[in-house]
ZADREN-984008 format. One record per residue: y, z, x of N, C-alpha, C, O, CB in turn; residue in one letter. Coordinates in steps of 0.2 Angstrom, whole numbers, padded with zeros to 4 digits, always signed. Glycine has a CB too. Layout:
<sites>
YZXYZXYZXYZXYZXA...
</sites>
This chain:
<sites>
+0059+0055+0022+0053+0054+0021+0050+0054+0012+0044+0054+0010+0050+0059+0025M+0056+0055+0008+0057+0054+0001+0060+0048-0001+0059+0046-0007+0060+0058-0002M+0064+0043+0004+0066+0039+0003+0061+0033+0003+0060+0028-0002+0071+0039+0008E+0058+0035+0010+0053+0029+0011+0047+0030+0007+0043+0026+0009+0050+0028+0019L+0045+0033+0004+0038+0037-0003+0044+0032-0006+0042+0026-0005+0036+0048-0006A+0049+0033-0009+0050+0030-0015+0048+0021-0013+0043+0017-0014+0060+0033-0017L+0053+0020-0010+0052+0012-0008+0046+0009-0007+0046+0003-0007+0057+0010-0002I+0038+0013-0005+0033+0013-0003+0029+0011-0010+0025+0006-0011+0031+0019+0000F+0032+0016-0016+0030+0014-0022+0034+0010-0027+0033+0010-0033+0029+0018-0025V+0039+0007-0022+0043+0000-0028+0039-0005-0024+0038-0011-0027+0056-0001-0026L+0036-0005-0019+0034-0011-0017+0026-0012-0017+0024-0017-0016+0036-0012-0012A+0023-0006-0019+0017-0009-0022+0017-0010-0033+0012-0012-0036+0012-0003-0019A+0023-0006-0033+0026-0008-0040+0026-0016-0043+0024-0019-0048+0032-0006-0041F+0029-0018-0036+0031-0028-0036+0028-0030-0036+0027-0035-0040+0033-0032-0033V+0022-0027-0029+0017-0032-0027+0011-0031-0035+0008-0036-0037+0013-0029-0019V+0011-0025-0037+0006-0025-0043+0007-0030-0048+0003-0034-0050+0007-0019-0047E+0013-0031-0050+0018-0037-0054+0020-0043-0053+0022-0047-0058+0024-0035-0055H+0020-0046-0047+0020-0052-0043+0012-0054-0043+0012-0060-0044+0023-0050-0036V+0007-0052-0042+0001-0051-0044-0002-0056-0049-0004-0062-0049-0001-0045-0045T-0001-0051-0056+0000-0053-0062+0001-0058-0065-0001-0060-0070+0001-0051-0064Q+0009-0060-0061+0015-0066-0064+0010-0072-0061+0011-0077-0064+0026-0065-0059I+0005-0071-0054+0005-0076-0052-0004-0077-0056-0008-0081-0054+0007-0077-0044L-0006-0074-0058-0015-0075-0059-0012-0077-0069-0016-0078-0074-0021-0065-0057M-0008-0077-0069-0006-0079-0077-0006-0087-0077-0007-0092-0081+0003-0075-0080D-0003-0088-0070-0001-0095-0068-0009-0100-0067-0008-0107-0068+0003-0094-0059L-0014-0097-0066-0018-0100-0065-0024-0101-0070-0025-0096-0074-0019-0097-0060V-0028-0105-0071-0034-0105-0075-0038-0099-0076-0038-0095-0072-0039-0109-0071P-0040-0097-0082-0044-0092-0081-0051-0091-0077-0053-0086-0073-0046-0090-0087K-0055-0097-0078-0059-0098-0075-0060-0098-0066-0065-0100-0062-0060-0104-0078A-0053-0096-0064-0048-0095-0057-0049-0089-0055-0048-0088-0049-0040-0096-0057W-0051-0083-0062-0048-0077-0062-0053-0071-0059-0051-0065-0058-0046-0075-0069H-0059-0073-0058-0066-0072-0055-0071-0074-0052-0074-0080-0054-0070-0071-0059Q-0072-0070-0046-0076-0074-0042-0084-0070-0040-0084-0065-0035-0071-0075-0035V-0089-0072-0043-0094-0066-0044-0094-0061-0049-0093-0063-0055-0094-0063-0039G-0093-0055-0047-0093-0050-0046-0085-0046-0046-0084-0042-0050-0097-0050-0041E-0081-0049-0041-0075-0047-0039-0069-0051-0044-0070-0057-0045-0074-0050-0032V-0065-0049-0047-0058-0051-0048-0057-0055-0044-0061-0055-0039-0053-0047-0049P-0050-0060-0044-0048-0064-0038-0041-0060-0037-0037-0060-0032-0047-0074-0040V-0040-0057-0042-0034-0052-0041-0031-0048-0037-0026-0046-0035-0034-0049-0044A-0040-0045-0036-0040-0039-0030-0038-0044-0025-0031-0043-0024-0047-0035-0028R-0041-0047-0022-0038-0053-0016-0031-0054-0016-0029-0053-0011-0040-0059-0017Y-0028-0056-0020-0022-0058-0022-0014-0052-0021-0008-0053-0021-0024-0059-0028V-0020-0047-0022-0013-0040-0021-0014-0038-0015-0010-0036-0012-0013-0032-0027A-0021-0039-0011-0022-0036-0005-0019-0041+0002-0017-0039+0008-0030-0035-0005L-0018-0048-0002-0014-0050+0003-0007-0051+0003-0004-0053+0008-0016-0055+0006A-0003-0050-0004+0004-0048-0004+0004-0042-0003+0009-0041-0001+0009-0050-0009L+0001-0035-0004+0002-0029-0001+0001-0029+0007+0004-0024+0010-0002-0024-0004G-0004-0034+0011-0002-0033+0018+0006-0037+0021+0009-0034+0025-0009-0037+0022L+0007-0044+0017+0012-0047+0020+0019-0042+0016+0024-0044+0020+0011-0055+0020A+0020-0039+0012+0025-0035+0011+0027-0028+0017+0032-0026+0020+0022-0034+0004V+0019-0026+0018+0021-0021+0023+0023-0024+0030+0027-0021+0034+0016-0017+0024A+0021-0029+0030+0020-0032+0038+0029-0035+0038+0034-0033+0042+0012-0041+0039F+0030-0039+0031+0039-0041+0030+0043-0035+0030+0050-0036+0030+0041-0045+0023A+0041-0028+0029+0045-0023+0028+0046-0018+0034+0050-0014+0036+0043-0020+0023L+0039-0020+0037+0038-0014+0045+0034-0007+0040+0033-0002+0043+0049-0010+0050G+0032-0007+0036+0030-0001+0033+0025+0001+0039+0021-0003+0042+0025-0001+0024F+0026+0007+0041+0018+0011+0045+0016+0018+0041+0021+0021+0039+0020+0016+0056D+0009+0020+0039+0007+0022+0035+0009+0031+0040+0011+0036+0038-0001+0019+0032L+0008+0028+0045+0008+0035+0052+0015+0037+0052+0017+0043+0053+0007+0031+0062F+0018+0034+0050+0025+0037+0051+0028+0040+0044+0033+0044+0043+0031+0031+0055A+0025+0036+0039+0026+0041+0032+0023+0048+0031+0024+0052+0027+0022+0036+0025L+0017+0048+0036+0014+0051+0034+0017+0057+0042+0013+0062+0043+0006+0048+0031M+0021+0056+0044+0025+0061+0048+0020+0060+0056+0019+0065+0060+0026+0069+0042G+0019+0056+0057+0013+0053+0062+0018+0049+0067+0021+0045+0065+0006+0047+0058F+0019+0052+0074+0022+0046+0080+0016+0045+0085+0017+0049+0090+0029+0048+0084R+0011+0042+0084+0006+0041+0088+0010+0035+0093+0013+0031+0092+0000+0040+0085P+0006+0038+0101+0009+0033+0106+0006+0028+0108+0009+0024+0112+0011+0036+0112T-0002+0026+0106-0004+0021+0106+0000+0013+0106+0006+0013+0104-0009+0021+0102A-0003+0008+0109+0002+0002+0108-0001-0002+0100+0003-0006+0097+0000-0003+0116V-0007-0001+0099-0008-0002+0094-0008+0001+0086-0010-0002+0080-0012-0004+0095W-0005+0006+0087-0005+0011+0081+0001+0010+0075+0000+0011+0069-0004+0019+0085A+0008+0007+0076+0011+0003+0072+0007-0002+0069+0007-0002+0063+0015+0002+0074P+0005-0007+0072+0000-0011+0067-0004-0010+0064-0005-0013+0058-0003-0015+0070W-0010-0003+0067-0015-0001+0060-0012+0002+0055-0014+0002+0049-0022+0003+0061L-0007+0005+0058-0001+0010+0054+0000+0005+0047-0001+0006+0041+0008+0011+0061G+0002-0001+0049+0005-0008+0044+0001-0010+0040+0002-0010+0034+0008-0015+0049Q-0006-0012+0043-0013-0014+0041-0015-0009+0036-0015-0011+0030-0018-0016+0047V-0016-0003+0036-0018+0002+0030-0013+0001+0026-0013-0002+0021-0020+0009+0031L-0006+0003+0028-0002+0002+0023-0001-0003+0018-0001-0001+0012+0004+0003+0025A-0002-0008+0019-0005-0017+0015-0009-0013+0012-0007-0012+0006-0011-0025+0019G-0015-0011+0014-0021-0010+0008-0018-0006+0003-0019-0007-0003-0027-0005+0011L-0014+0000+0006-0013+0003-0001-0009+0001-0005-0010+0001-0011-0012+0010-0001I-0004-0001-0002+0002-0006-0007-0002-0012-0011+0000-0013-0016+0007-0010-0002I-0006-0015-0007-0012-0020-0013-0016-0017-0018-0017-0020-0023-0019-0023-0010G-0018-0010-0018-0022-0006-0023-0016-0004-0029-0018+0000-0033-0026+0000-0019R-0009-0005-0030-0005-0004-0034-0002+0004-0034-0004+0008-0030-0007-0006-0040G+0003+0004-0039+0007+0009-0039+0004+0015-0041+0006+0020-0037+0013+0008-0042S+0000+0015-0046-0006+0022-0046-0007+0024-0042-0006+0030-0040-0011+0021-0048N-0013+0019-0038-0016+0022-0032-0010+0026-0027-0012+0031-0025-0020+0016-0029F-0005+0024-0025+0001+0023-0022+0003+0031-0022+0004+0036-0018+0005+0017-0026V+0004+0030-0029+0007+0037-0031+0003+0042-0031+0006+0048-0030+0010+0036-0037H-0003+0042-0031-0010+0047-0031-0010+0050-0022-0011+0055-0020-0018+0042-0034D-0008+0042-0018-0009+0043-0011-0004+0049-0010-0006+0054-0009-0009+0037-0007F+0003+0046-0012+0007+0049-0006+0009+0058-0011+0013+0063-0009+0016+0043-0004L+0006+0059-0016+0004+0066-0018+0000+0069-0016+0000+0075-0016+0003+0068-0024E-0004+0065-0014-0012+0070-0009-0009+0070-0002-0012+0074+0001-0022+0065-0008G-0004+0068+0001+0000+0066+0008+0003+0072+0007+0002+0077+0011+0005+0059+0009V+0007+0072+0003+0012+0077+0002+0008+0085+0002+0009+0089+0006+0017+0075-0005R+0003+0087-0004+0001+0093-0004-0003+0093+0004-0005+0099+0006-0003+0094-0011G-0004+0091+0006-0007+0090+0014-0003+0091+0018-0005+0095+0023-0009+0084+0017W+0004+0089+0018+0007+0093+0023+0010+0097+0021+0013+0101+0025+0011+0091+0026K+0011+0099+0014+0013+0107+0014+0007+0113+0014+0009+0119+0013+0017+0109+0007E+0001+0111+0016-0004+0116+0018-0004+0114+0024-0007+0119+0027-0011+0116+0014N-0003+0111+0027-0001+0112+0034+0004+0114+0036+0004+0116+0042-0001+0107+0037L+0009+0115+0033+0016+0121+0034+0012+0128+0032+0012+0133+0036+0024+0119+0028R+0009+0127+0026+0008+0136+0024+0003+0137+0031+0004+0143+0032+0004+0139+0015A+0000+0135+0033-0006+0136+0039-0003+0138+0045-0007+0142+0049-0009+0130+0040Q+0003+0136+0047+0006+0137+0054+0014+0135+0052+0019+0135+0056+0002+0130+0061G
</sites>
């Protein structure tokens, strides 16, 4: 679990910095579409690509083993969305998951 969490944070860190590098390569006029920064979409796409390429599954990270056929795919999409938010968000998310798992152990 800890190794997977570390790789998860590392992937988010890499996505965050690759997004910044890509945004530095395009003209400033392309950095904003309406109210939403383009970097958010770039990071989302990169996060999804990394999650699918590395086979990250959010359910597996949390310790669930769903039996539905679509579960690994859904777990990878959710992992990609979280990775795309950046390393700080991933760190906070993983801390929440750890606390949730500790509470479950303490209750039963």
